[in-house]
C-alpha positions in Angstrom: -12.0 -17.8 0.0 -11.3 -20.5 3.3 -10.2 -17.7 6.3 -8.5 -20.3 7.8 -6.0 -20.5 5.1 -3.2 -18.5 3.4 -3.4 -18.4 -0.1 0.0 -19.2 -1.5 -0.5 -18.3 -5.3 2.1 -19.0 -7.9 2.3 -17.4 -11.2 5.2 -19.0 -13.2 5.2 -16.8 -16.6 5.1 -19.2 -19.0 7.1 -19.4 -22.8 5.8 -18.0 -25.8 2.9 -19.3 -28.0 4.9 -22.1 -30.0 7.1 -23.3 -26.5 3.5 -23.8 -25.0 2.5 -25.9 -27.9 4.9 -28.6 -26.1 4.9 -27.2 -22.6 4.7 -29.9 -20.1 1.7 -28.5 -18.0 1.6 -31.4 -15.4 5.4 -30.9 -14.5 4.6 -26.9 -13.9 1.6 -28.3 -11.5 4.0 -31.1 -10.1 7.0 -28.2 -9.1 4.1 -25.5 -7.8 2.9 -28.5 -5.8 6.7 -29.2 -4.6 7.3 -25.8 -3.6 4.3 -25.7 -1.5 2.2 -23.4 -3.3 -1.8 -24.0 -3.0 -2.8 -21.8 -5.7 -1.9 -20.5 -9.4 -2.2 -18.0 -11.7 -2.3 -19.5 -15.0 -2.1 -18.0 -18.6 -4.1 -19.4 -21.2 -3.9 -17.0 -23.7 -0.7 -15.6 -25.1 0.8 -12.1 -23.5 4.6 -12.4 -24.2 3.9 -9.2 -25.8 1.0 -7.8 -25.4 -2.6 -9.7 -25.6 -2.6 -11.1 -28.9 -5.9 -12.9 -29.4 -4.3 -15.9 -29.2 -6.2 -18.8 -26.8 -4.9 -21.7 -24.8 -8.6 -22.9 -24.7 -11.8 -23.5 -26.9 -13.0 -20.0 -27.6 -15.3 -18.8 -30.2 -13.6 -14.9 -29.9 -10.1 -15.2 -30.1 -8.2 -14.7 -32.8 -6.5 -17.8 -33.3 -7.2 -21.5 -31.4 -4.3 -23.4 -30.4 -3.8 -26.3 -27.9 -6.4 -26.6 -25.1 -3.9 -25.6 -22.2 -6.5 -25.0 -20.0 -8.6 -28.2 -19.5 -5.1 -30.1 -18.7 -4.5 -27.4 -15.9 -8.3 -28.2 -14.2 -7.3 -31.4 -14.4 -4.2 -31.8 -12.7 -5.1 -28.7 -10.2 -8.2 -30.9 -9.7 -6.1 -33.9 -9.0 -4.5 -32.1 -5.9 -7.0 -29.9 -4.8 -5.3 -26.9 -5.5 -7.0 -23.5 -7.0 -6.5 -22.7 -10.4 -7.2 -18.8 -11.3 -6.6 -17.4 -14.7 -4.9 -14.6 -15.4 -6.6 -12.6 -18.0 -4.6 -9.4 -19.0 -7.2 -6.3 -19.9 -4.7 -3.7 -20.4 -2.2 -4.3 -22.9 -3.0 -5.0 -26.7 -0.3 -6.6 -28.8 1.2 -5.0 -31.9 -0.5 -7.8 -34.0 -4.1 -7.3 -32.5 -3.7 -3.9 -32.9 -4.6 -3.3 -36.7 -7.2 -5.7 -36.5 -9.1 -3.6 -33.4 -7.4 0.1 -33.9 -11.2 1.2 -32.2 -10.1 -1.1 -28.9 -6.9 1.1 -28.2 -6.7 4.4 -26.0 -5.8 7.6 -27.9 -4.3 11.1 -27.3 -5.3 14.1 -27.2 -4.3 14.4 -30.8 -6.4 11.0 -31.3 -3.0 9.0 -31.6 -2.7 5.9 -30.1 -0.9 5.8 -26.9 2.1 3.7 -26.9 2.4 1.5 -23.8 5.8 1.9 -21.9 6.3 -1.7 -22.3 8.1 -1.9 -25.6 5.6 -2.3 -27.9 1.7 -2.5 -28.1 -1.0 0.0 -26.8 -3.6 0.2 -23.8 -6.9 -1.5 -24.4 -9.8 1.0 -22.9 -12.5 0.0 -21.2 -15.1 1.9 -23.0 -14.3 0.6 -26.4 -15.4 -2.5 -28.0 -13.0 -4.2 -26.0 -15.3 -4.6 -23.0 -17.9 -6.5 -25.0 -14.8 -8.9 -26.5 -13.5 -9.2 -23.0 -16.6 -10.1 -21.2 -16.7 -13.2 -23.9 -13.4 -14.4 -23.4 -14.1 -14.3 -19.2 -17.2 -16.0 -19.6 -15.8 -19.2 -22.3 -12.6 -19.4 -19.4 -15.3 -19.7 -16.5 -17.1 -22.4 -17.9 -14.0 -24.3 -17.4 -15.2 -24.5 -14.0 -12.2 -22.4 -12.6 -11.5 -21.6 -9.2 -11.0 -17.5 -10.5 -10.1 -15.0 -12.7 -7.5 -12.4 -12.2 -7.7 -9.0 -14.1 -4.3 -7.8 -15.0 -5.7 -3.9 -15.3 -7.7 -2.3 -16.3 -5.8 1.0 -16.2 -5.9 4.4 -18.5 -3.4 6.2 -19.2 -2.3 9.8 -18.1 -2.4 10.9 -21.4 -5.6 9.6 -22.4 -8.2 8.6 -22.9 -9.8 10.4 -26.3 -11.1 7.5 -27.8 -14.9 7.7 -29.6 -16.4 5.7 -27.2 -14.8 8.0 -23.9 -15.0 11.1 -25.9 -18.9 10.0 -26.3 -19.1 8.7 -23.1 -18.3 11.9 -21.0 -19.9 14.4 -23.1 -23.3 12.5 -22.4 -22.5 12.4 -18.8 -21.1 16.1 -18.6 -22.0 18.0 -21.8 -18.9 19.0 -23.4 -15.5 17.2 -24.5 -12.8 17.6 -22.8 -9.5 18.4 -24.2 -5.7 18.5 -22.8 -6.0 22.3 -22.5 -8.6 21.8 -20.2 -7.1 19.1 -17.9 -4.9 21.9 -16.5 -8.6 23.1 -14.6 -8.6 21.3 -11.4 -12.4 20.8 -11.9 -12.5 19.3 -15.3 -9.3 17.1 -14.3 -11.6 15.9 -11.3 -14.4 14.8 -13.5 -12.2 13.3 -16.0 -10.5 11.2 -13.3 -13.9 10.3 -11.9 -15.2 9.2 -15.2 -12.1 7.2 -15.8 -12.5 5.6 -12.2 -15.9 4.7 -12.8 -15.4 3.5 -16.0 -12.9 0.7 -14.5 -15.5 -0.5 -11.9 -18.0 -0.3 -14.2 -16.0 -3.2 -16.6 -14.8 -4.7 -13.3 -19.0 -5.0 -12.7 -19.6 -6.3 -15.9 -16.9 -9.2 -16.7 -17.8 -10.6 -13.4 -21.8 -10.7 -14.3 -20.3 -12.2 -17.2 -17.9 -14.8 -15.3 -20.9 -15.4 -12.4 -23.4 -16.4 -15.4 -21.4 -19.4 -15.8 -19.6 -20.1 -12.7 -21.4 -18.6 -9.8 -18.3 -20.0 -7.3 -15.7 -18.4 -8.8 -13.7 -15.4 -7.7 -12.7 -12.3 -9.0 -10.3 -9.7 -8.4 -8.1 -7.3 -10.4 -4.7 -5.5 -10.2 -5.4 -3.3 -7.8 -3.8 0.3 -6.8 -0.6 0.5 -4.2 0.0 3.4 -2.3 0.6 6.3 -5.1 -1.4 8.4 -7.0 -4.4 6.8 -8.6 -4.5 9.0 -12.0 -4.2 5.7 -13.7 -8.2 5.7 -13.2 -8.0 2.8 -10.4 -9.8 3.3 -7.4 -10.2 0.4 -4.8 -12.7 1.7 -3.1 -15.0 2.0 -6.0 -13.9 -0.8 -7.8 -14.0 -3.2 -4.6 -17.9 -4.3 -4.5 -17.2 -6.6 -7.6 -14.4 -7.9 -6.3 -14.0 -11.3 -3.8 -10.3 -10.0 -3.0 -8.1 -7.2 -3.1 -4.4 -7.3 -4.9 -2.2 -4.5 -5.0 1.6 -5.2 -6.4 3.8 -4.1 -3.1 6.4 -6.6 -3.3 7.5 -5.7 -6.7 11.1 -4.5 -6.4 12.8 -2.9 -9.4 15.8 -0.5 -9.8 18.0 0.7 -7.1 16.5 -0.6 -4.4 18.2 1.5 -1.8 15.9 4.5 -2.7 12.6 2.0 -2.0 11.6 1.5 1.7 12.1 -1.8 2.8 8.4 -1.8 4.3 6.7 -1.5 1.2 4.9 -5.0 1.3 3.8 -4.0 4.7 2.4 -0.5 3.8 0.6 -2.1 1.1 -1.2 -5.1 2.6 -1.8 -1.8 5.8 -3.8 0.4 2.5 -5.3 -2.9 1.1 -6.6 -3.5 4.6 -8.4 -0.4 5.4 -10.2 -0.9 1.6 -11.2 -4.4 1.5 -14.1 -3.9 3.6 -13.3 -7.1 5.2 -12.6 -9.4 1.9 -9.6 -10.7 1.6 -6.4 -9.1 0.4 -3.2 -10.1 -1.5 0.3 -8.9 -1.8 1.6 -9.4 -4.9 5.3 -10.1 -4.5 7.5 -10.7 -7.6 10.6 -13.1 -6.9 12.5 -11.2 -9.4 14.5 -7.8 -9.2 13.2 -6.1 -12.2 14.0 -4.4 -15.0 16.3 -8.0 -15.0 13.4 -10.5 -14.7 15.0 -13.7 -14.9 17.3 -12.6 -12.2 16.0 -13.7 -8.2 16.2 -11.7 -5.4 18.5 -12.9 -2.3 16.5 -15.4 0.1 16.9 -12.4 2.8 14.7 -10.0 0.4 12.4 -12.9 -0.3 12.1 -13.7 3.4 11.1 -10.0 4.3 8.9 -9.1 1.3 6.5 -12.1 2.0 6.9 -11.6 5.9 5.7 -8.1 6.0 2.9 -9.1 4.1 1.6 -11.9 6.2 2.6 -9.8 9.0 0.2 -7.3 8.1 -3.1 -9.6 7.4 -2.7 -10.7 3.7 -2.4 -13.7 1.2 0.4 -13.5 -0.9 1.1 -14.2 -5.0 4.3 -15.0 -6.0 5.7 -14.6 -9.6 8.7 -15.7 -11.6 9.3 -17.0 -15.0 8.3 -20.2 -15.4 12.4 -20.8 -16.3 13.7 -20.2 -13.1 11.3 -22.5 -11.4 14.5 -25.0 -10.3 16.5 -22.4 -9.5 18.2 -22.9 -6.0 16.9 -20.0 -4.7 13.6 -21.2 -4.9 14.3 -23.7 -2.1 13.9 -20.3 0.2 10.2 -20.1 -1.2 9.8 -23.6 -0.6 10.7 -23.4 3.2 8.9 -20.1 3.3 5.7 -21.5 2.2 5.9 -24.9 4.4 6.1 -22.7 7.8 2.9 -20.4 6.5 1.0 -23.5 5.6 1.8 -25.3 8.6 0.7 -22.3 10.5 -2.1 -21.0 8.3 -4.7 -21.3 11.1 -2.6 -19.0 13.2 -1.8 -16.7 10.1 -5.1 -16.7 8.2 -7.8 -14.6 9.1 -6.4 -12.2 11.7 -7.3 -9.1 12.9 -5.4 -5.5 13.9 -5.0 -4.3 17.1 -3.5 -0.8 16.5 -4.7 2.2 17.9 -2.6 4.8 15.7 -3.6 5.4 12.3 -1.8 6.8 9.4 -3.1 8.8 6.9 -2.8 7.7 3.2 -5.1 9.8 1.0 -5.7 9.4 -2.4 -7.3 12.6 -3.3 -4.1 14.4 -1.7 -1.8 11.9 -4.3 -4.0 12.8 -7.0 -5.1 17.0 -6.9 -1.9 18.1 -4.3 1.5 16.5 -5.7 3.3 14.0 -4.5 6.5 12.0 -5.8 5.6 8.5 -7.4 7.8 5.1 -7.7 7.5 3.8 -11.5 5.4 1.0 -11.7 4.0 -0.6 -14.5 0.3 1.2 -13.9 1.7 4.8 -12.3 4.1 6.8 -14.0 7.4 7.2 -11.9 7.8 11.0 -10.5 10.9 12.4 -9.1 10.8 16.0 -9.7 7.8 18.2 -8.5 6.2 21.6 -10.4 4.8 23.6 -7.2 8.0 24.4 -4.9 5.6 25.8 -2.2 4.0 22.3 -1.7 5.3 19.5 0.0 5.5 15.8 -1.3 2.8 13.5 0.1 4.7 10.6 -0.6 7.7 12.2 1.6 5.6 12.7 4.1 4.1 9.5 4.8 6.9 7.8 4.2 8.8 9.5 6.7 5.9 9.1 9.7 5.8 5.2 8.5 9.5 4.9 8.9 9.2 6.5 12.5 6.5 4.2 13.5 8.1 1.5 12.3 11.6 1.5 13.5 10.0 2.5 17.3 7.9 -0.2 17.1 4.7 1.3 17.4 1.6 -0.5 16.1 -0.4 1.2 13.6 -2.8 0.8 10.8 -3.1 2.8 7.7 -6.4 4.2 6.4 -7.2 6.4 3.9 -9.4 9.9 3.2 -13.0 7.6 2.4 -12.0 6.0 5.9 -12.1 9.8 7.4 -15.3 10.5 5.3 -17.0 7.9 6.8 -16.3 8.8 10.5 -16.7 6.1 12.9 -13.0 6.9 14.3 -13.4 6.5 17.8 -11.4 2.9 17.7 -8.0 5.1 17.2 -6.3 7.0 20.3 -4.5 8.9 17.5 -4.6 9.8 13.8 -1.7 11.1 12.4 -2.4 13.1 9.0 0.8 13.5 7.0 0.7 16.7 5.2 -2.8 16.0 3.8 -3.5 19.0 2.1 -6.5 17.9 -0.2 -9.4 17.4 2.8 -12.9 17.8 1.6 -15.8 18.8 4.2 -16.5 15.4 5.2 -12.9 14.7 6.2 -12.7 18.2 7.9 -16.3 17.7 9.9 -15.2 14.0 11.1 -11.5 14.9 12.5 -13.1 18.1 14.4 -15.8 15.6 15.8 -13.3 13.0 16.3 -11.3 15.4 18.5 -13.8 16.7 20.4 -14.8 13.7 21.3 -11.6 12.6 23.0 -9.4 11.8 20.1 -6.1 12.6 19.1 -4.5 14.3 16.0 -0.9 14.8 14.7 -0.7 16.5 11.6 2.0 18.5 9.3 2.1 21.5 7.3 -0.5 22.6 5.5 -3.3 19.8 6.0 -6.4 20.7 5.2 -5.5 24.2 3.6 -6.4 22.6 -0.3 -9.9 21.3 -0.6 -10.9 18.0 -2.0 -10.4 19.2 -5.8 -6.8 21.0 -5.0 -8.2 24.5 -5.0 -6.8 26.7 -2.1 -9.0 27.9 0.9 -9.0 31.2 1.9 -9.0 30.2 5.4 -8.0 27.0 7.5 -11.2 24.8 7.8 -9.5 23.3 11.1 -7.9 26.3 12.7 -10.3 25.8 15.8 -9.1 22.5 15.8 -5.4 23.3 16.2 -5.6 26.9 18.2 -4.9 28.7 14.9 -6.0 32.5 15.0 -4.7 33.2 11.3 -2.2 31.6 8.4 0.0 34.3 6.8 1.2 32.1 3.6 3.8 30.2 3.8 7.8 30.2 3.5 10.3 28.1 2.0 14.0 28.0 3.5 17.1 26.2 2.2 19.1 26.4 5.2 18.0 27.3 8.1 17.5 26.6 11.9 15.1 26.5 14.8 16.2 26.6 18.5 15.1 24.1 20.5 13.0 24.5 23.9 12.9 22.0 26.8 9.7 20.2 26.9 8.6 16.2 26.8 8.3 16.8 23.2 12.5 17.4 22.7 13.9 14.8 25.6 16.5 12.4 24.4 18.0 15.3 21.3 21.2 17.2 22.8 21.5 19.4 19.9 20.0 23.6 20.8 19.8 23.8 17.0 18.3 21.5 14.7 17.4 21.8 10.7 14.2 24.4 9.9 12.1 22.4 7.6 12.0 23.4 4.1 8.5 24.7 3.8 6.4 25.9 6.6 3.2 28.1 7.4 3.4 31.3 8.7 1.2 31.0 12.0 -0.4 32.8 14.7 -2.0 30.8 17.4 -4.9 31.4 18.9 -5.8 32.5 22.8 -4.7 29.2 25.0 -2.9 27.4 22.3 0.5 26.4 23.5 3.2 27.5 21.2 6.6 25.8 21.3 9.4 26.9 19.2 9.8 29.7 16.8 11.5 30.0 13.4 13.6 32.2 12.8 13.7 35.2 10.2 15.0 33.7 6.9 18.7 33.3 6.6 20.7 35.2 3.5 23.0 32.9 3.2 24.4 29.3 4.8 27.3 31.2 6.7 25.6 34.1 8.0 24.9 35.2 11.8 21.9 33.4 13.1 18.9 36.0 12.5 15.8 37.1 15.4 13.0 34.8 16.0 9.5 35.6 14.6 6.6 34.9 16.0 5.5 32.1 13.9 5.5 28.5 15.9 7.6 25.1 14.9 4.2 23.5 16.9 0.9 24.4 18.2 -1.0 22.2 20.9 -4.2 22.5 21.4 -7.4 21.6 23.6 -10.4 20.7 21.4 -13.1 19.2 23.6 -11.9 16.5 25.1 -9.2 15.8 22.4 -5.5 17.4 21.6 -4.8 18.5 18.1 -0.9 18.8 17.3 -0.1 20.7 14.3 3.6 20.8 13.2 3.9 23.9 11.2 6.5 22.8 8.8 7.0 20.0 6.6 8.8 17.6 9.5 8.1 14.7 8.2 9.0 15.0 4.2 12.3 16.4 5.5 12.6 13.6 7.8 12.2 10.8 4.6 14.4 13.1 2.8 17.6 13.8 5.1 16.9 11.6 8.4 18.3 14.0 10.7 17.7 12.1 14.0 16.1 15.1 15.9 13.4 15.3 13.5 12.6 11.8 13.6 13.0 11.5 17.7 10.5 14.7 17.9 8.1 13.2 15.9 8.2 9.8 18.0 7.7 11.9 21.4 5.0 13.6 19.5 3.3 10.0 19.1 4.1 8.7 22.4 2.7 11.8 24.0 -0.7 10.9 22.3 -1.1 7.2 22.3 -0.4 4.3 24.7 2.6 1.8 23.4 1.5 -1.5 23.2 5.4 -3.3 22.3 8.8 -2.7 24.2 12.0 -4.0 23.4 15.5 -2.8 22.9 15.0 1.0 21.4 18.6 -0.1 19.5 16.8 -2.3 17.4 15.0 -0.3 14.6 16.0 -2.4 11.8 13.6 -4.9 13.6 9.8 -4.5 12.5 6.8 -5.7 15.2 2.9 -6.1 14.4 0.6 -7.6 16.7 -2.9 -9.3 14.9 -5.5 -11.1 17.0 -7.6 -14.0 16.2 -9.8 -15.5 18.9 -8.6 -16.4 21.9 -4.7 -15.8 20.9 -2.3 -12.8 19.8 -0.1 -13.1 16.9 3.4 -11.1 17.9 5.0 -11.0 14.1 8.5 -9.6 13.7 10.6 -8.9 10.4 14.5 -8.5 11.0 15.6 -6.5 8.4 19.0 -5.7 10.8 22.1 -5.9 7.7 25.4 -4.5 6.9 25.2 -3.2 3.4 22.3 -1.9 1.1 19.7 -3.1 -0.9 19.3 -5.7 -2.0 19.9 -7.2 1.6 21.8 -10.6 0.8 21.5 -12.1 4.2 20.1 -10.0 8.0 22.1 -10.5 11.0 20.3 -13.4 13.6 19.0 -11.2 16.7 19.3 -13.6 19.9 17.6 -13.2 23.1 15.3 -11.1 22.1 13.9 -9.4 25.4 10.3 -8.3 24.2 6.9 -7.3 26.0 3.4 -6.9 25.0 0.8 -5.6 26.4 -1.7 -8.2 26.8 -4.0 -6.7 29.6 -4.4 -10.3 30.8 -2.3 -13.1 31.3 -1.4 -15.4 28.8 -1.7 -19.0 29.0 1.1 -20.3 26.7 3.5 -18.3 24.4 5.1 -20.3 21.5 7.1 -19.5 18.6 6.3 -20.9 15.5 9.8 -20.7 12.9 11.8 -21.5 16.5 9.2 -24.4 17.5 9.9 -23.0 21.3 7.7 -22.6 24.3 8.5 -19.7 25.9 8.7 -18.9 29.6 7.2 -15.3 30.5 6.2 -13.1 33.4 2.9 -11.2 33.6 2.9 -7.7 35.7 0.4 -4.6 35.4 -1.0 -5.9 32.0 2.1 -6.5 30.1 4.0 -10.1 29.4 7.6 -10.7 29.2 9.5 -13.0 27.2 12.5 -13.3 25.6 12.8 -14.8 21.9 16.0 -16.7 21.5 16.5 -16.1 17.8 14.9 -14.0 14.7 16.5 -15.0 11.5 14.5 -13.0 9.0 10.8 -13.7 10.3 9.3 -15.2 13.2 6.2 -15.3 14.8 5.1 -15.4 18.6 1.8 -17.3 19.3 0.5 -16.0 22.2 -2.9 -17.9 23.5 -5.1 -17.2 26.4 -7.4 -19.3 28.3 -11.4 -19.2 27.4 -12.4 -16.2 29.3 -14.5 -18.3 31.4 -11.4 -20.2 32.8 -9.3 -16.8 33.5 -12.2 -16.5 36.4 -11.2 -19.5 38.1 
């Protein structure tokens, strides 16, 4: 993939097999080109009700051969120089194929076929003979000379898989066959999940080899894991070596959007970047509002999803039904693509500059507990089983909200990043209730703080091991300055009294709501303990009980660095209730332990910023989500004369806007470049060019 070219991929879902016999391929490719896309995911097997084994290319392994659409797609994309990437379904088998190959299907603990939640069909199993069939089909497709193949899947149902192939494979590795009852044991659950993850990675490796055997230059990537639990068996880290890019559905919006963070595409792009090992990342943006899949999103939502993706270094996949391609709302897509294509040299191949990192731990999502958004491959979850555990997703979301809306630059890193060490590029690492931590992660955090790094953590971070088992003692108690922990407590309607300190600046309430959960901590000698929890209130109307010795916050100097622990689940509490005082405490904690790189009006909380660099320039991305109503956002409020200062360290040569096409006047003082952006609609990018290093000395 060309590092200086943004890949803008269209996926126009085609009609059913009979209509495809009469389908005008040239007209579709022409429409895609007119809309400004430079690549297409094309379907050459019928997947309207799951993989049916019907090939629209020459195949010796398909159930039925129909018109050779692939040859026609190749011709039309070849003329235009655009990329043809074939979509291949590896997770969903149709009802027509199921009776022909029952051995291909995932089974539950009772041996029954697991139905897929699309309404019909079942899950294909990558350990079954389906694997060999998929390899042959992909080899046949690759022989056409296509630019690449996208795997939709693979995935395991949380209820499986107990097919013969999985049972035999697992028993060969571990010497026993697992049962649904045994899955309640954390060690067995861990082994089975690892088996699923390795099975998927092995499948991707093998189909890649099949593709490369006939088409060495073709790219291959799969529908990867977005932010959420990975109990479906997908693990981007394990499958990454066998892919040429990482893609996840960060821009799929469905149901009641009021409950969905507007920055979901940004979080997905940041998460993929930390896992991609420098390979391209792609955020999949559905142009439709699911489950009403023929209803297109408003212009503002489309702009915002695409802008958040590019602002965080990702390419864009955009999917709708082919029947919608001439909808008037597609004018917005054309406008977006025109802007992005015209400025690919600035927007593609950039690198992050953040010095703050927010952790999303996959093992924490898998082995602690978390709510989850309902996605195609992730089972939705709103209820939590364990009352005394917090919610990993809400904890992460709380911090993402605070960092984004206070205009901080930050990356998202994962548990594997922590295990590997080398954290010194960051001034501050935030552990949002990362309860499940392995020994390597704990060692890495200890070394990082001792060497001068700063850490903020919440609630029961590190109090559970890598497999979700409670620890007897806190493995980072020396880092956080803890003498002893005395269990956890649930508080329904309690309060904490504020104490004057830099942490509480900007808060005018003497009492604030206590987090619902907190660890009862005894501070160690020399640890600064701030604010105290009270005895539990027996009712919401009683007098305030006396304070305890259990602090709300610990701040400890460890080696050359500082560790700060909010002993309650403040982050999840903020995500749930949005008490501004909780957000202010979190923001003040971050500001006290890291340098700010952007200055703008604090009241513009719906203007999201990011800065990336490429060569001798920095690109400031502005994503404007300011609006009056809820979601979906129909239109944003245009912001005018937005004053911004960016810490650049040296004087720029020029500053210009891409969408507004304006050269901006600026001033430079004490490392800060200050300028005014005349207008910010849904998105603006500001390019800050610097003179060559040699020139700057003259």
